N, C-alpha and C positions, 0 to 999 in steps of 0.2 A: 081238432073239431070236437073230438070226444071230450077233451079236457074242458072245453068251453061249456059243453052241455052238462058236464058233471058239476062245474062251478055254479052254473045257473040253478041246477037242481038243488045244490047244497044250500044255496042261499035262500030258496023259496020254501023248502020243506023243513019244518021244524023238527020232524022225527024222521030222519032219513033211514032208508032201508039199506042195510049192508049187503052188497052183492058180492059174492065170492069171485075172485079173479078167474077169468077164463083162461085156459091154457092156450099158448100161442105156439104154433109149429112153424119152424124155419127150415127152408131148404136153399142150397147153394145154386144160384141161377148163373149161369155162364152167359155173359153179354156177348153180343156179336162183335168181332173185331172190325174196326173201321177199315174201310177199303183203302189200300195203298194209293198214295197220290202218284200219279204218272210222272216219272222223271222227265225233266226237260232235256231233251237231247240237243246239245249244242253242235252247231256245225264246226268242223275242224278249222275253218278259216277264222271264226270268231274266237276260239280258244287260243290259237297262236297269236292273234293280234293283242288279246288280253295279256297273255304271258309277255309279249314283247313290250307292251306298255308298262307292265309291272317291272320288267327288267330295266327298261330305260329309266323308270322312276327310281328303281334301286340304285342304278349307276349314278343318276343325277344326285340322289341323296349321298351316295358315297363320295362322289366328286365334290359335292358341297361340303361334306364333312372333311375331306382331305384339304380342300381349299381353306376352310375355317382353321383346321389344324396348322396349315402352312402360314396362314395370316397371323394366328396367335404366336406361332414360333418366330415369325419375322418380326412381330411386334415385341416379343420378348428379347430377340436379338438386338432390335433397335434400341430398346430401353437399356439392355446391357451395355451396348456400345456407348449410348449416351452416359450411362453411369460410369463406365471405364474412361470416357473422354472427360467427364466432369472430375473424376478422381485424378486423372492425369493432369488436368488444369489446376486442381487444388494442390496436388503435389508440386507442380512446377511453381505455382504461386508461393507455396511454402518454402520451396528451395530458393527462390529469389528473395523472399523476405529473410530467410536465414542468411543468405549471402549479404544482403543490405545490412542485416544486423551485425554480421561479422565485420563488414567494411566500416560500419559506424563505430563498433567497438574498437577496431584497429585505429580508426581516425582519432577517436577520443584518447586512446592510449598514447598515440604518437603526440597528440596535442598536449596531453599531460606531461609526457617526457620532455617536450620542448619547453613547456612552462617551467618544469623543474630545473632544466638547464638554464633557462633565462633567469630564474630566481637565484640559482647558484652563481651565475655570472654577475648579477647585480649585487649579490652578497659579497662576492669576491671584490668587486669594484668598491663597494662600501667599506669593507675591511681595509683594502688597499688605501683608500682615501683617508680613512680613520688612522691607519698606521703612518701614512705620510704626514697627516696633520699632527699626530703625536710626535713624530720626529722633528717637524718644524717647531712645535711648541717646546720640545726638549732642547733643540738647538738654540731657540730664542732664550729659554730659561738659562741654559748654560752660558750664553752670551751675556745675559743680564747678571748672572752670578759672577762671571768672570769680571764684568765691568764693575759690579758692586765690590768684588774682592779687591780689584785694582784700586778702586776709589777708597776702599777701607784701608788697604795697605798704604796708600799715599797719605791718607789722613793720619794713620797710626804713626807712620814714619815722621810726618810733620809734627805730631804731638811729641814724639820721642825726641826729635831734634830740638823742639821748643823747650821742653822741660829739662833735657839734658844741658842745654845751653843755660837755662836758668840756674840749675844746680852749680854749674861751673862758674857762672857769674857771681852768685852769692858766695861761693867758696873763695873766689879771687878778691871779693871785697873784704874778707876777713883774713887774708893771707898777709903775712909779714915776711918780706924777702930776707932770708938770712945772708950774711956777708959772704958765706962760701958758695952761694947759688950762682950757677953760671948758665948761660944760654945752652940750649941743646941737651940739657939734662931732662930725662924723662922718668917719671914715677907712675907706675900703673897700679891703681887702687881699686878694689872692689868694695862697694858699700851695699849694705843690707838695710832696707827701709821699711817702715810701716806704711799702711795706706794714708796715715795722717802726716807723713813726712818725717817721722822720727828716725834718727840714725840708730839702728839696732847693733850693727857691727861694722868694722872697718878692717879690711885685710889688705896688706901690701903684697900685691901679686908679683910685682917686679920693682925692685929698688932702683933708684936713679944712680946709686953709687955714692950718694952724699947723704949721710944720716941727717944732718941739720935740715936739708931741703925736704927729705922724706917726712920728718917729724913736723915741719912747718905746714906742709900740705894736710897732714892728719888733723893738726890743731885747727887749721882754718875750716875744715869740714865740720868739726865739732862745734865751733863757735857759730857757724852759719846755720846749723840745724836748730829747730826742725824746719824742714822745707814744706811749710803748710800749704804752698800752692798745689802740692800733689793731691790735696783732697778734691780738687776740681777735675782731676782725671777720671776717665771711665775706668772702672775696676778691672775690666778686661785688659786694657792697655797697661794699667799699672802692674797687673800680675805678669804680664808678658814681658815688659821692658824695665820696670823700675823696682820690682821686689828685690832684685839683685842687679846692680848696674856697675859697670867697670868704666873708669875714667883714666885717661892718660894726661898727666899734668906736666907742663913744661914752664920754666920761669917766664919765658917770653909771652906765653899764653895768659899767665896770671897777672902780668903788669897791666895796671890801669891805663 
């Protein structure tokens, strides 16, 4: 209030008068203490009932807490059992899968072994059949060769007989029987010929014992040569049979 008066006075007086401050004296005044509230005196029965209610509430809270802990523990045990059960099922499934895998691997291995055995058996059969076929072909080839050889031999022998008879026939045509020649005389003569039938050499292998008969045979061979028919012979037959040929001449064989 004083501050308000001073403010008003300050604002209305253009020349305010400065008033020195007045001293203020202070003294400690002790206030009276409030009267103490009268304590409510509870009856003994009400205090025991309250305590009993608190105790029961505490027990219920503890029981609830214990029940909750038991529930959580049971839930954890149930989850652990389920986890263990799931783990056991997983392991059993993996074990069965491993057994199936091993069985399948064993089956495939046995099947592959059987297939290899079957392939080996087929290969042996194939080789056996091929071998038998080769043996049959070889036998047939040998039979053909033997037949061809026999036919060739027969042909060669016929050619030899034919041209030997020709040479002997031509020789007999140019032979003049000497007076001293007798039947049963035999002169064995070897003749060397060229492929054109020319007589290259005449050798008396075995004399008949009659010089005139021996000379007459040699002269007849020289007069009959060359045996130009030999040019028609196969060179192989000529080389084998007629390059050197031996004849046995008898007077009765040379008679026309």
